[in-house]
N, C-alpha and C positions, 0 to 999 in steps of 0.2 A: 504494500500500500504506500502511495506517495503522499507526502505532506502538501497541503495547500500552500499558496503563497503566504497567507496570513499565519499559518502554523509555523512555517519555516522562519518567517520574520520573528515570531515570538520566541522560537528556540534560540535564534541568534541573539536577541535582546537578553534572554535569560542567561545565556552563556557569558555575555559581556558583563552583565551585572555581577555574576559570580567571580569573574576575573577581577573586577574592580574591588570586590570584597577582599580578595586575597592581597591586593596591593594596599588597601586601606589598613590592613593589619600591620604590614611592614612599615608603612609611614607612621602609624600610631605608636608602635613600639620604639622606633628609632628616634622620633621627635618628642617622645613623652607627651603625646596628644591623647589624653584620656577620652575625650569625646569620640575620636576616631576609633580607638580600641573598643569602647563600649558599643559602637555602632555595628560591629561585625558579629557580635554574639546575641542570641536570643536570651531573655532574662533567665530561662530555665536551662541554658546550655551547660555542657560539661567540657572541661579542658584537662587533658592528661599529658604531662610532660615530665619524664623522668620520675622521680619520687612524688612529684606534685600531681594530685588528682582531685580537683575540686570543681566548683562552678566556674563558668566563664567570667562572671562578675567578680568572684574572689580572685581569679587570676589577674584581672585588670587591677584590682587593689594591690595585689602583690607586685605586679610589674611597675606600677606608678611609684611605689615605695622603693623598689630596687633601682629604678631609673633616676631617682632623685639624687643619686651620687654624681650625676652629670658626666659619667664616663661615656665615651663614644661607642656607637653601635651602628651597624649598617646591615640590614636584611635585604636579600634579593630572592625573588620567587620566579620560577620558570617551569617549563615542562608541565604545564597545568593540564590535567586530564579531567574531563567532566562527563559523567554519565547521568543524564537527565531521565527521571521517571516521574512524570507529573509535576507535583509541587515539591519533590525531593530530588536531591542530587548527591551522588558520591563524587567527591573531589579530592584529587591528589595533586599536591604542588611540591616540587623539589625546592629546597631553600639552601642558601648559603648565608651564614651570619658571621660577620666580622665584628669582634667586640673586644673591649678592654675588660679584664676582670682583675679585681684587687686580690693580692696575696695576703696571708695572715701576717706577714712581716711588713706590710704597708707598701709593697712594690706593685707593679702592674704586669699582667700577662696579656699578650696579644693572642686571642683565641679565634680560630677558624672552625666553625661548625658547618657540617653539611648533613642534610637529612630531608625528611619529607613531612608535610602536613597531610594527614589523612582526616578528611572532614565529611560529616553528614550535614548537608546544608538544606534548609527548608525555606520555602516561599510561603509567607503568611501575610495575607492582606496586600499582596503585590510586591513584597520586599523580601529579598534573599538575605539570610543570615546563617551563621554557624549554629547548629544544634548540638553537635558533638565534634570535638577535635582531639586527635591523638598525634603527638609529635614523635616521629621516629628519628632517632639519631643514627646516621650511617657513617660519620667520620668526624674526627676532631684532631686538631693540631694546636698546641700551645707553645709559645716561646716567650722569653722575657721581652718586655716592651723596649723600644729604642729609648736611650737616655735622653733627657732634656724635657722641657715643657712644650706645650703645643706650639708656641711661637717658634721655638727652635726646630721642632719636627716639621712643621709646615713651611717654614721659611716665608718666601714671598707669595706662596699659594694662598690666596684669600679671595673672597670671603670663605669662611669655613662653615660647615653645618652647625646648627644650633638647635636647642630645644624650642618648642612652641612657647611663646609667640615670636621669638627673636629670629627664627630661621627665615631665609629669603622666600621660601614657599608661602608662608603665612603673611609676609609683608606684601607679596604680589596679590594674594587673595583679598587683602584689605583695600586694594585699589579698585577704582572704577575700571571696567564694568563688572568686576568679579565680586565686589563687596555687596552685601545684601542691604 
């Protein structure tokens, strides 16, 4: 059976909305944007990541507290597979996360994580959000961070990424015609 033009268009729109959901998570976690992070989970969602297995809302609380240290983080998602079945979707997205982690001695580690987000996503009232997420770790590499402060590490490369609202993305969104 072939899809009608309207059905095909709706399928494409649903798939794009799900991709945007995956990107919003990355931006939210990297920029410490609580509203963006909360927008990807349904209130009754679950989030499992290593030893952490709680609600999506509790994970956002945990992430905001952990991200308040201001250490850099950069998530990238790719190879997104989406299997749509009505108002539900199974979604797998490969991720790479580059981040600084503190050591017990007060130093910094550069951490590279690779893995996958395994999600059950639901459309409720025309909006797609995560109902269940399991983070699968596939690879990790940690090395001591380069010596020096950020000015020394970045040198003349600026501007640098910042947390919300100081990041260039939020400044652009605050300008016309993008501001509400």
